[in-house]
Chimera marker file (.cmm) of the C-alpha trace (Angstrom):
<marker_set name="trace">
<marker id="1" x="0.000" y="0.000" z="0.000" r="1" g="1" b="0" radius="0.5"/>
<marker id="2" x="1.203" y="3.490" z="-0.799" r="1" g="1" b="0" radius="0.5"/>
<marker id="3" x="2.561" y="5.536" z="2.149" r="1" g="1" b="0" radius="0.5"/>
<marker id="4" x="0.728" y="8.680" z="1.000" r="1" g="1" b="0" radius="0.5"/>
<marker id="5" x="-2.605" y="6.869" z="1.092" r="1" g="1" b="0" radius="0.5"/>
<marker id="6" x="-1.918" y="5.573" z="4.599" r="1" g="1" b="0" radius="0.5"/>
<marker id="7" x="-0.822" y="9.046" z="5.742" r="1" g="1" b="0" radius="0.5"/>
<marker id="8" x="-4.033" y="10.549" z="4.311" r="1" g="1" b="0" radius="0.5"/>
<marker id="9" x="-6.152" y="7.935" z="6.095" r="1" g="1" b="0" radius="0.5"/>
<marker id="10" x="-4.307" y="8.585" z="9.378" r="1" g="1" b="0" radius="0.5"/>
<marker id="11" x="-4.737" y="12.343" z="9.039" r="1" g="1" b="0" radius="0.5"/>
<marker id="12" x="-8.434" y="11.818" z="8.370" r="1" g="1" b="0" radius="0.5"/>
<marker id="13" x="-8.657" y="9.601" z="11.457" r="1" g="1" b="0" radius="0.5"/>
<marker id="14" x="-7.025" y="12.313" z="13.582" r="1" g="1" b="0" radius="0.5"/>
<marker id="15" x="-9.441" y="14.939" z="12.254" r="1" g="1" b="0" radius="0.5"/>
<marker id="16" x="-12.400" y="12.648" z="12.964" r="1" g="1" b="0" radius="0.5"/>
<marker id="17" x="-11.088" y="12.069" z="16.486" r="1" g="1" b="0" radius="0.5"/>
<marker id="18" x="-10.632" y="15.814" z="16.938" r="1" g="1" b="0" radius="0.5"/>
<marker id="19" x="-14.145" y="16.850" z="15.955" r="1" g="1" b="0" radius="0.5"/>
<marker id="20" x="-16.152" y="13.833" z="17.118" r="1" g="1" b="0" radius="0.5"/>
<marker id="21" x="-14.283" y="12.990" z="20.336" r="1" g="1" b="0" radius="0.5"/>
<marker id="22" x="-14.023" y="9.219" z="20.042" r="1" g="1" b="0" radius="0.5"/>
<marker id="23" x="-12.325" y="8.975" z="23.459" r="1" g="1" b="0" radius="0.5"/>
<marker id="24" x="-8.919" y="8.943" z="21.736" r="1" g="1" b="0" radius="0.5"/>
<marker id="25" x="-9.203" y="5.372" z="20.456" r="1" g="1" b="0" radius="0.5"/>
<marker id="26" x="-8.936" y="6.487" z="16.834" r="1" g="1" b="0" radius="0.5"/>
<marker id="27" x="-6.189" y="8.953" z="17.721" r="1" g="1" b="0" radius="0.5"/>
<marker id="28" x="-4.073" y="6.413" z="19.569" r="1" g="1" b="0" radius="0.5"/>
<marker id="29" x="-4.363" y="3.891" z="16.737" r="1" g="1" b="0" radius="0.5"/>
<marker id="30" x="-3.401" y="6.595" z="14.227" r="1" g="1" b="0" radius="0.5"/>
<marker id="31" x="-0.393" y="7.611" z="16.349" r="1" g="1" b="0" radius="0.5"/>
<marker id="32" x="0.873" y="4.024" z="16.622" r="1" g="1" b="0" radius="0.5"/>
<marker id="33" x="0.442" y="3.393" z="12.894" r="1" g="1" b="0" radius="0.5"/>
<marker id="34" x="2.226" y="6.695" z="12.152" r="1" g="1" b="0" radius="0.5"/>
<marker id="35" x="5.045" y="5.643" z="14.447" r="1" g="1" b="0" radius="0.5"/>
<marker id="36" x="5.318" y="2.256" z="12.771" r="1" g="1" b="0" radius="0.5"/>
<marker id="37" x="5.385" y="3.830" z="9.313" r="1" g="1" b="0" radius="0.5"/>
<marker id="38" x="8.099" y="6.249" z="10.385" r="1" g="1" b="0" radius="0.5"/>
<marker id="39" x="10.271" y="3.606" z="12.070" r="1" g="1" b="0" radius="0.5"/>
<marker id="40" x="9.977" y="1.117" z="9.201" r="1" g="1" b="0" radius="0.5"/>
<marker id="41" x="11.759" y="3.599" z="6.950" r="1" g="1" b="0" radius="0.5"/>
<marker id="42" x="14.819" y="3.661" z="9.265" r="1" g="1" b="0" radius="0.5"/>
<marker id="43" x="17.755" y="1.385" z="8.532" r="1" g="1" b="0" radius="0.5"/>
<marker id="44" x="19.187" y="0.790" z="12.033" r="1" g="1" b="0" radius="0.5"/>
<marker id="45" x="19.822" y="-2.106" z="14.386" r="1" g="1" b="0" radius="0.5"/>
<marker id="46" x="16.964" y="-3.546" z="16.436" r="1" g="1" b="0" radius="0.5"/>
<marker id="47" x="18.096" y="-1.806" z="19.661" r="1" g="1" b="0" radius="0.5"/>
<marker id="48" x="18.025" y="1.594" z="17.968" r="1" g="1" b="0" radius="0.5"/>
<marker id="49" x="14.751" y="0.624" z="16.337" r="1" g="1" b="0" radius="0.5"/>
<marker id="50" x="13.116" y="0.040" z="19.732" r="1" g="1" b="0" radius="0.5"/>
<marker id="51" x="14.534" y="3.282" z="21.124" r="1" g="1" b="0" radius="0.5"/>
<marker id="52" x="13.424" y="5.329" z="18.139" r="1" g="1" b="0" radius="0.5"/>
<marker id="53" x="9.975" y="3.698" z="18.214" r="1" g="1" b="0" radius="0.5"/>
<marker id="54" x="9.532" y="4.767" z="21.833" r="1" g="1" b="0" radius="0.5"/>
<marker id="55" x="10.847" y="8.276" z="21.218" r="1" g="1" b="0" radius="0.5"/>
<marker id="56" x="8.809" y="8.859" z="18.060" r="1" g="1" b="0" radius="0.5"/>
<marker id="57" x="5.620" y="7.561" z="19.687" r="1" g="1" b="0" radius="0.5"/>
<marker id="58" x="6.203" y="9.886" z="22.667" r="1" g="1" b="0" radius="0.5"/>
<marker id="59" x="6.776" y="12.834" z="20.314" r="1" g="1" b="0" radius="0.5"/>
<marker id="60" x="3.689" y="12.052" z="18.205" r="1" g="1" b="0" radius="0.5"/>
<marker id="61" x="1.592" y="11.533" z="21.345" r="1" g="1" b="0" radius="0.5"/>
<marker id="62" x="2.808" y="14.782" z="22.900" r="1" g="1" b="0" radius="0.5"/>
<marker id="63" x="2.009" y="16.712" z="19.746" r="1" g="1" b="0" radius="0.5"/>
<marker id="64" x="-1.409" y="15.103" z="19.506" r="1" g="1" b="0" radius="0.5"/>
<marker id="65" x="-2.412" y="15.492" z="23.141" r="1" g="1" b="0" radius="0.5"/>
<marker id="66" x="-0.953" y="18.931" z="23.687" r="1" g="1" b="0" radius="0.5"/>
<marker id="67" x="-1.962" y="20.674" z="20.504" r="1" g="1" b="0" radius="0.5"/>
<marker id="68" x="-5.131" y="18.861" z="19.534" r="1" g="1" b="0" radius="0.5"/>
<marker id="69" x="-6.696" y="18.286" z="22.940" r="1" g="1" b="0" radius="0.5"/>
<marker id="70" x="-5.625" y="21.661" z="24.336" r="1" g="1" b="0" radius="0.5"/>
<marker id="71" x="-6.861" y="23.618" z="21.338" r="1" g="1" b="0" radius="0.5"/>
<marker id="72" x="-10.086" y="21.666" z="20.803" r="1" g="1" b="0" radius="0.5"/>
<marker id="73" x="-12.191" y="23.925" z="23.010" r="1" g="1" b="0" radius="0.5"/>
<marker id="74" x="-10.731" y="27.100" z="21.564" r="1" g="1" b="0" radius="0.5"/>
<marker id="75" x="-11.183" y="26.021" z="17.955" r="1" g="1" b="0" radius="0.5"/>
<marker id="76" x="-14.660" y="24.592" z="18.417" r="1" g="1" b="0" radius="0.5"/>
<marker id="77" x="-15.769" y="27.700" z="20.264" r="1" g="1" b="0" radius="0.5"/>
<marker id="78" x="-14.663" y="29.857" z="17.344" r="1" g="1" b="0" radius="0.5"/>
<marker id="79" x="-16.102" y="27.515" z="14.713" r="1" g="1" b="0" radius="0.5"/>
<marker id="80" x="-19.470" y="26.902" z="16.320" r="1" g="1" b="0" radius="0.5"/>
<marker id="81" x="-19.698" y="30.099" z="18.352" r="1" g="1" b="0" radius="0.5"/>
<marker id="82" x="-22.400" y="30.570" z="20.927" r="1" g="1" b="0" radius="0.5"/>
<marker id="83" x="-24.355" y="27.542" z="19.725" r="1" g="1" b="0" radius="0.5"/>
<marker id="84" x="-22.384" y="25.351" z="22.140" r="1" g="1" b="0" radius="0.5"/>
<marker id="85" x="-22.782" y="27.718" z="25.064" r="1" g="1" b="0" radius="0.5"/>
<marker id="86" x="-26.109" y="28.107" z="26.784" r="1" g="1" b="0" radius="0.5"/>
<marker id="87" x="-26.322" y="30.877" z="29.346" r="1" g="1" b="0" radius="0.5"/>
<marker id="88" x="-28.246" y="29.872" z="32.435" r="1" g="1" b="0" radius="0.5"/>
<marker id="89" x="-28.660" y="33.395" z="33.705" r="1" g="1" b="0" radius="0.5"/>
<marker id="90" x="-26.993" y="32.620" z="37.032" r="1" g="1" b="0" radius="0.5"/>
<marker id="91" x="-24.314" y="35.236" z="36.393" r="1" g="1" b="0" radius="0.5"/>
<marker id="92" x="-26.921" y="37.967" z="35.979" r="1" g="1" b="0" radius="0.5"/>
<marker id="93" x="-27.732" y="38.598" z="39.635" r="1" g="1" b="0" radius="0.5"/>
<marker id="94" x="-26.847" y="42.183" z="40.488" r="1" g="1" b="0" radius="0.5"/>
<marker id="95" x="-26.505" y="43.221" z="36.838" r="1" g="1" b="0" radius="0.5"/>
<marker id="96" x="-28.644" y="45.739" z="34.985" r="1" g="1" b="0" radius="0.5"/>
<marker id="97" x="-31.189" y="44.811" z="32.350" r="1" g="1" b="0" radius="0.5"/>
<marker id="98" x="-33.759" y="46.632" z="30.257" r="1" g="1" b="0" radius="0.5"/>
<marker id="99" x="-37.484" y="45.998" z="30.521" r="1" g="1" b="0" radius="0.5"/>
<marker id="100" x="-39.295" y="45.193" z="27.272" r="1" g="1" b="0" radius="0.5"/>
<marker id="101" x="-43.022" y="44.722" z="26.892" r="1" g="1" b="0" radius="0.5"/>
<marker id="102" x="-43.781" y="42.430" z="23.970" r="1" g="1" b="0" radius="0.5"/>
<marker id="103" x="-47.432" y="41.646" z="23.156" r="1" g="1" b="0" radius="0.5"/>
<marker id="104" x="-48.380" y="42.613" z="26.701" r="1" g="1" b="0" radius="0.5"/>
<marker id="105" x="-45.775" y="40.285" z="28.247" r="1" g="1" b="0" radius="0.5"/>
<marker id="106" x="-43.087" y="41.722" z="30.514" r="1" g="1" b="0" radius="0.5"/>
<marker id="107" x="-39.621" y="40.601" z="29.386" r="1" g="1" b="0" radius="0.5"/>
<marker id="108" x="-36.087" y="41.528" z="30.402" r="1" g="1" b="0" radius="0.5"/>
<marker id="109" x="-33.398" y="42.248" z="27.837" r="1" g="1" b="0" radius="0.5"/>
<marker id="110" x="-30.071" y="41.098" z="29.287" r="1" g="1" b="0" radius="0.5"/>
<marker id="111" x="-26.833" y="39.941" z="27.657" r="1" g="1" b="0" radius="0.5"/>
<marker id="112" x="-28.322" y="40.125" z="24.159" r="1" g="1" b="0" radius="0.5"/>
<marker id="113" x="-31.338" y="37.899" z="24.950" r="1" g="1" b="0" radius="0.5"/>
<marker id="114" x="-34.908" y="38.334" z="26.103" r="1" g="1" b="0" radius="0.5"/>
<marker id="115" x="-35.780" y="36.574" z="29.363" r="1" g="1" b="0" radius="0.5"/>
<marker id="116" x="-39.091" y="36.027" z="31.137" r="1" g="1" b="0" radius="0.5"/>
<marker id="117" x="-39.673" y="37.938" z="34.339" r="1" g="1" b="0" radius="0.5"/>
<marker id="118" x="-41.423" y="36.731" z="37.485" r="1" g="1" b="0" radius="0.5"/>
<marker id="119" x="-42.695" y="39.973" z="38.930" r="1" g="1" b="0" radius="0.5"/>
<marker id="120" x="-46.089" y="41.547" z="39.335" r="1" g="1" b="0" radius="0.5"/>
<marker id="121" x="-44.852" y="45.147" z="39.254" r="1" g="1" b="0" radius="0.5"/>
<marker id="122" x="-47.249" y="47.113" z="37.118" r="1" g="1" b="0" radius="0.5"/>
<marker id="123" x="-45.347" y="50.401" z="37.191" r="1" g="1" b="0" radius="0.5"/>
<marker id="124" x="-42.646" y="49.168" z="34.798" r="1" g="1" b="0" radius="0.5"/>
<marker id="125" x="-42.556" y="50.469" z="31.252" r="1" g="1" b="0" radius="0.5"/>
<marker id="126" x="-40.649" y="49.357" z="28.197" r="1" g="1" b="0" radius="0.5"/>
<marker id="127" x="-37.138" y="50.791" z="28.287" r="1" g="1" b="0" radius="0.5"/>
<marker id="128" x="-36.823" y="50.975" z="32.101" r="1" g="1" b="0" radius="0.5"/>
<marker id="129" x="-33.438" y="49.940" z="33.471" r="1" g="1" b="0" radius="0.5"/>
<marker id="130" x="-33.726" y="47.493" z="36.374" r="1" g="1" b="0" radius="0.5"/>
<marker id="131" x="-31.413" y="45.465" z="38.610" r="1" g="1" b="0" radius="0.5"/>
<marker id="132" x="-31.714" y="41.691" z="38.524" r="1" g="1" b="0" radius="0.5"/>
<marker id="133" x="-32.371" y="40.310" z="42.014" r="1" g="1" b="0" radius="0.5"/>
<marker id="134" x="-32.423" y="36.566" z="41.374" r="1" g="1" b="0" radius="0.5"/>
<marker id="135" x="-32.735" y="33.836" z="38.773" r="1" g="1" b="0" radius="0.5"/>
<marker id="136" x="-34.943" y="30.813" z="39.369" r="1" g="1" b="0" radius="0.5"/>
<marker id="137" x="-36.682" y="28.315" z="37.089" r="1" g="1" b="0" radius="0.5"/>
<marker id="138" x="-35.588" y="30.202" z="33.968" r="1" g="1" b="0" radius="0.5"/>
<marker id="139" x="-37.080" y="33.515" z="35.070" r="1" g="1" b="0" radius="0.5"/>
<marker id="140" x="-35.530" y="36.680" z="36.435" r="1" g="1" b="0" radius="0.5"/>
<marker id="141" x="-36.838" y="38.512" z="39.433" r="1" g="1" b="0" radius="0.5"/>
<marker id="142" x="-36.402" y="42.256" z="39.206" r="1" g="1" b="0" radius="0.5"/>
<link id1="1" id2="2" r="1" g="1" b="0" radius="0.2"/>
<link id1="2" id2="3" r="1" g="1" b="0" radius="0.2"/>
<link id1="3" id2="4" r="1" g="1" b="0" radius="0.2"/>
<link id1="4" id2="5" r="1" g="1" b="0" radius="0.2"/>
<link id1="5" id2="6" r="1" g="1" b="0" radius="0.2"/>
<link id1="6" id2="7" r="1" g="1" b="0" radius="0.2"/>
<link id1="7" id2="8" r="1" g="1" b="0" radius="0.2"/>
<link id1="8" id2="9" r="1" g="1" b="0" radius="0.2"/>
<link id1="9" id2="10" r="1" g="1" b="0" radius="0.2"/>
<link id1="10" id2="11" r="1" g="1" b="0" radius="0.2"/>
<link id1="11" id2="12" r="1" g="1" b="0" radius="0.2"/>
<link id1="12" id2="13" r="1" g="1" b="0" radius="0.2"/>
<link id1="13" id2="14" r="1" g="1" b="0" radius="0.2"/>
<link id1="14" id2="15" r="1" g="1" b="0" radius="0.2"/>
<link id1="15" id2="16" r="1" g="1" b="0" radius="0.2"/>
<link id1="16" id2="17" r="1" g="1" b="0" radius="0.2"/>
<link id1="17" id2="18" r="1" g="1" b="0" radius="0.2"/>
<link id1="18" id2="19" r="1" g="1" b="0" radius="0.2"/>
<link id1="19" id2="20" r="1" g="1" b="0" radius="0.2"/>
<link id1="20" id2="21" r="1" g="1" b="0" radius="0.2"/>
<link id1="21" id2="22" r="1" g="1" b="0" radius="0.2"/>
<link id1="22" id2="23" r="1" g="1" b="0" radius="0.2"/>
<link id1="23" id2="24" r="1" g="1" b="0" radius="0.2"/>
<link id1="24" id2="25" r="1" g="1" b="0" radius="0.2"/>
<link id1="25" id2="26" r="1" g="1" b="0" radius="0.2"/>
<link id1="26" id2="27" r="1" g="1" b="0" radius="0.2"/>
<link id1="27" id2="28" r="1" g="1" b="0" radius="0.2"/>
<link id1="28" id2="29" r="1" g="1" b="0" radius="0.2"/>
<link id1="29" id2="30" r="1" g="1" b="0" radius="0.2"/>
<link id1="30" id2="31" r="1" g="1" b="0" radius="0.2"/>
<link id1="31" id2="32" r="1" g="1" b="0" radius="0.2"/>
<link id1="32" id2="33" r="1" g="1" b="0" radius="0.2"/>
<link id1="33" id2="34" r="1" g="1" b="0" radius="0.2"/>
<link id1="34" id2="35" r="1" g="1" b="0" radius="0.2"/>
<link id1="35" id2="36" r="1" g="1" b="0" radius="0.2"/>
<link id1="36" id2="37" r="1" g="1" b="0" radius="0.2"/>
<link id1="37" id2="38" r="1" g="1" b="0" radius="0.2"/>
<link id1="38" id2="39" r="1" g="1" b="0" radius="0.2"/>
<link id1="39" id2="40" r="1" g="1" b="0" radius="0.2"/>
<link id1="40" id2="41" r="1" g="1" b="0" radius="0.2"/>
<link id1="41" id2="42" r="1" g="1" b="0" radius="0.2"/>
<link id1="42" id2="43" r="1" g="1" b="0" radius="0.2"/>
<link id1="43" id2="44" r="1" g="1" b="0" radius="0.2"/>
<link id1="44" id2="45" r="1" g="1" b="0" radius="0.2"/>
<link id1="45" id2="46" r="1" g="1" b="0" radius="0.2"/>
<link id1="46" id2="47" r="1" g="1" b="0" radius="0.2"/>
<link id1="47" id2="48" r="1" g="1" b="0" radius="0.2"/>
<link id1="48" id2="49" r="1" g="1" b="0" radius="0.2"/>
<link id1="49" id2="50" r="1" g="1" b="0" radius="0.2"/>
<link id1="50" id2="51" r="1" g="1" b="0" radius="0.2"/>
<link id1="51" id2="52" r="1" g="1" b="0" radius="0.2"/>
<link id1="52" id2="53" r="1" g="1" b="0" radius="0.2"/>
<link id1="53" id2="54" r="1" g="1" b="0" radius="0.2"/>
<link id1="54" id2="55" r="1" g="1" b="0" radius="0.2"/>
<link id1="55" id2="56" r="1" g="1" b="0" radius="0.2"/>
<link id1="56" id2="57" r="1" g="1" b="0" radius="0.2"/>
<link id1="57" id2="58" r="1" g="1" b="0" radius="0.2"/>
<link id1="58" id2="59" r="1" g="1" b="0" radius="0.2"/>
<link id1="59" id2="60" r="1" g="1" b="0" radius="0.2"/>
<link id1="60" id2="61" r="1" g="1" b="0" radius="0.2"/>
<link id1="61" id2="62" r="1" g="1" b="0" radius="0.2"/>
<link id1="62" id2="63" r="1" g="1" b="0" radius="0.2"/>
<link id1="63" id2="64" r="1" g="1" b="0" radius="0.2"/>
<link id1="64" id2="65" r="1" g="1" b="0" radius="0.2"/>
<link id1="65" id2="66" r="1" g="1" b="0" radius="0.2"/>
<link id1="66" id2="67" r="1" g="1" b="0" radius="0.2"/>
<link id1="67" id2="68" r="1" g="1" b="0" radius="0.2"/>
<link id1="68" id2="69" r="1" g="1" b="0" radius="0.2"/>
<link id1="69" id2="70" r="1" g="1" b="0" radius="0.2"/>
<link id1="70" id2="71" r="1" g="1" b="0" radius="0.2"/>
<link id1="71" id2="72" r="1" g="1" b="0" radius="0.2"/>
<link id1="72" id2="73" r="1" g="1" b="0" radius="0.2"/>
<link id1="73" id2="74" r="1" g="1" b="0" radius="0.2"/>
<link id1="74" id2="75" r="1" g="1" b="0" radius="0.2"/>
<link id1="75" id2="76" r="1" g="1" b="0" radius="0.2"/>
<link id1="76" id2="77" r="1" g="1" b="0" radius="0.2"/>
<link id1="77" id2="78" r="1" g="1" b="0" radius="0.2"/>
<link id1="78" id2="79" r="1" g="1" b="0" radius="0.2"/>
<link id1="79" id2="80" r="1" g="1" b="0" radius="0.2"/>
<link id1="80" id2="81" r="1" g="1" b="0" radius="0.2"/>
<link id1="81" id2="82" r="1" g="1" b="0" radius="0.2"/>
<link id1="82" id2="83" r="1" g="1" b="0" radius="0.2"/>
<link id1="83" id2="84" r="1" g="1" b="0" radius="0.2"/>
<link id1="84" id2="85" r="1" g="1" b="0" radius="0.2"/>
<link id1="85" id2="86" r="1" g="1" b="0" radius="0.2"/>
<link id1="86" id2="87" r="1" g="1" b="0" radius="0.2"/>
<link id1="87" id2="88" r="1" g="1" b="0" radius="0.2"/>
<link id1="88" id2="89" r="1" g="1" b="0" radius="0.2"/>
<link id1="89" id2="90" r="1" g="1" b="0" radius="0.2"/>
<link id1="90" id2="91" r="1" g="1" b="0" radius="0.2"/>
<link id1="91" id2="92" r="1" g="1" b="0" radius="0.2"/>
<link id1="92" id2="93" r="1" g="1" b="0" radius="0.2"/>
<link id1="93" id2="94" r="1" g="1" b="0" radius="0.2"/>
<link id1="94" id2="95" r="1" g="1" b="0" radius="0.2"/>
<link id1="95" id2="96" r="1" g="1" b="0" radius="0.2"/>
<link id1="96" id2="97" r="1" g="1" b="0" radius="0.2"/>
<link id1="97" id2="98" r="1" g="1" b="0" radius="0.2"/>
<link id1="98" id2="99" r="1" g="1" b="0" radius="0.2"/>
<link id1="99" id2="100" r="1" g="1" b="0" radius="0.2"/>
<link id1="100" id2="101" r="1" g="1" b="0" radius="0.2"/>
<link id1="101" id2="102" r="1" g="1" b="0" radius="0.2"/>
<link id1="102" id2="103" r="1" g="1" b="0" radius="0.2"/>
<link id1="103" id2="104" r="1" g="1" b="0" radius="0.2"/>
<link id1="104" id2="105" r="1" g="1" b="0" radius="0.2"/>
<link id1="105" id2="106" r="1" g="1" b="0" radius="0.2"/>
<link id1="106" id2="107" r="1" g="1" b="0" radius="0.2"/>
<link id1="107" id2="108" r="1" g="1" b="0" radius="0.2"/>
<link id1="108" id2="109" r="1" g="1" b="0" radius="0.2"/>
<link id1="109" id2="110" r="1" g="1" b="0" radius="0.2"/>
<link id1="110" id2="111" r="1" g="1" b="0" radius="0.2"/>
<link id1="111" id2="112" r="1" g="1" b="0" radius="0.2"/>
<link id1="112" id2="113" r="1" g="1" b="0" radius="0.2"/>
<link id1="113" id2="114" r="1" g="1" b="0" radius="0.2"/>
<link id1="114" id2="115" r="1" g="1" b="0" radius="0.2"/>
<link id1="115" id2="116" r="1" g="1" b="0" radius="0.2"/>
<link id1="116" id2="117" r="1" g="1" b="0" radius="0.2"/>
<link id1="117" id2="118" r="1" g="1" b="0" radius="0.2"/>
<link id1="118" id2="119" r="1" g="1" b="0" radius="0.2"/>
<link id1="119" id2="120" r="1" g="1" b="0" radius="0.2"/>
<link id1="120" id2="121" r="1" g="1" b="0" radius="0.2"/>
<link id1="121" id2="122" r="1" g="1" b="0" radius="0.2"/>
<link id1="122" id2="123" r="1" g="1" b="0" radius="0.2"/>
<link id1="123" id2="124" r="1" g="1" b="0" radius="0.2"/>
<link id1="124" id2="125" r="1" g="1" b="0" radius="0.2"/>
<link id1="125" id2="126" r="1" g="1" b="0" radius="0.2"/>
<link id1="126" id2="127" r="1" g="1" b="0" radius="0.2"/>
<link id1="127" id2="128" r="1" g="1" b="0" radius="0.2"/>
<link id1="128" id2="129" r="1" g="1" b="0" radius="0.2"/>
<link id1="129" id2="130" r="1" g="1" b="0" radius="0.2"/>
<link id1="130" id2="131" r="1" g="1" b="0" radius="0.2"/>
<link id1="131" id2="132" r="1" g="1" b="0" radius="0.2"/>
<link id1="132" id2="133" r="1" g="1" b="0" radius="0.2"/>
<link id1="133" id2="134" r="1" g="1" b="0" radius="0.2"/>
<link id1="134" id2="135" r="1" g="1" b="0" radius="0.2"/>
<link id1="135" id2="136" r="1" g="1" b="0" radius="0.2"/>
<link id1="136" id2="137" r="1" g="1" b="0" radius="0.2"/>
<link id1="137" id2="138" r="1" g="1" b="0" radius="0.2"/>
<link id1="138" id2="139" r="1" g="1" b="0" radius="0.2"/>
<link id1="139" id2="140" r="1" g="1" b="0" radius="0.2"/>
<link id1="140" id2="141" r="1" g="1" b="0" radius="0.2"/>
<link id1="141" id2="142" r="1" g="1" b="0" radius="0.2"/>
</marker_set>
């Protein structure tokens, strides 16, 4: 089999492991096959072959684990954006929000989203700035 084809398959396996998080099984297999392909090309005695196999597998593993696993969150966050992150509203207590009345329903505009409000205050008008007191069951108390 051609080395370029095997290298392409291994690179594809590493990309699949990166984006689909297969618990590193695919990545480890790809690293060991890459190591074997690299060592087979060396023309050294069996003792040096064992030593270089260990060293190359450590280097490939370090590159894989450090770069790929460390950067996965950063890259996926940039690629998929806010779709992966769901704000629970717990960090909103004590912050300011803006009251919006939409179709007669009192809502709070905070952090770029509209949130339901659990208050019976009737003196609030659309555009009022309020302080968030608590967050419970998906609703803000103002």
